[in-house]
N, C-alpha and C positions, 0 to 999 in steps of 0.2 A: 503494501499498499506505500503511495508516493505521501509526501509530507502534505502537500496541500489536502489531499484525502482525509488526512490523518486529523488534520486542522478543522476540517470542516464534521469529522465526525465527531470532535470536542464539542463544537462550535455548536452542533445541531441538538446537543442535551444538556445544554445552560438555558438558565431562564432568567429572564431580564431582572438586572438591582441583586441576582444571587451571590452572595460571599462565595470566593473561593480562593484553595491555595493551592498553588501549582509549585510541585515538587522537581527539582531540575529544570528551573525555566531558562538558561542557558542566556543566551541573547535576548530574550524576551519576545523574539518573533512572533509565538503562540498565544503569551499573556498578554502583551498589546492589543493583540488583536480581539483577544477576550473580553479586556477592558473597553475597548471600539465598541464591542458588539452590545455592552451594559451590563456586564460582570464586573463586580467590585473584586477585584483580584489582585493579589498578595503573590508573587513568585520569589520562591526561595532556590539558589545557586551558591554551590563553596567555590567559584571563582569570581574573585574578583573584579576582574578584566570583564567579563560576561556581565555581572550586576550594573558596570558602570555603562557599557553599550546599553544595556536594556534600560538604564532609568535616562540616559538621555533620548534615546527615542521616544520612552512615554512622555516625554517633558515636549519633546518636538512635535508630536503628532498628539498630544493632549488627549492621552489613553484612559489617564485615572491609576494605571497599575503602578502598585508600589512593590519596590524588591528589599529581599533582604539577603544580605550575604553570611549562608551558615552551611556548615556540615552536618549531615543527616545524625552523624552521631551528638553532636551538639544539641540539636534540635531535638532530640529524642531523650536527654538527659535534661535539658530545660526547655520545653515547647513553649512558641509564642502564645502572648496574653490571650488573643484573638481565638474564637473559634469559627469554624467555615460548614457552609451547608455543603459544598462538594470538595473535594482533594481530587484534584488532576496529577498525572504524571506521565507523560509524553515521551519515548524514547531516551528515555531515564534507566527503565529493571533492567533491561538487558546488559544493564553495564556496569551492575553493583554485584560486590560478591555476597550478599546478604540481601536482596531481592525483599524477603521478608520485612526489613527493617522499612521500606515504605507504608508497608500496610500499618506497623504499629507507630509509625510518626505519623500518620492519617487518624488511624483510631485516637489518639490523644488528641486533634484537632478540630476533629469534625463535634458537630450539635446531633445532639438524639435526632434520629432518621436521618443522617446524613448520609452521604454516598460518595466512594471512590471509581473512578475512571482511570484505567490503563489503558495506556494505546503505547503497543510497539512495533517498529518496522515491518517486523517479521512474527506472525502469531504463533509460530511453533516456539517460540520462548513460553509463549504462556503456555504451552501443551508439554511442558519438561522436555523438549528437544533442543540440545544445545550444540552448535557448532562449536567443538573445540577452538580450530584454527583462527576463528573471527576474534572470539574473544577469550585469549588465553589465561586470565585472571580468574575464570569462573571455575 
């Protein structure tokens, strides 16, 4: 599934004004579009440079998206004060040694009745088929 299709999939499931936490927001390409679509989105990424780019684009295009530079380990140990209706993670799951950590972090940040949307570029990751040469750290 191409990046544009993955973004469309996520956007089609968001509601206007919904509070969204995006784990692994990278440069904000998806999160800023979520903001433009009417979500109140907070993106989290561990790479300072990515967060800088995301913030700059959020300001330039007035997306309303906010960004936090945190490692998932730190986020799990010390959750954000805010809770969210939806937690998203796009193209992140397949890069982690412990993908279950995303679920634990999501649980800590979801409001009661909240949901988590997980999208990967290759669905086989979610079905347990791992391509060792593509991601040797798994």
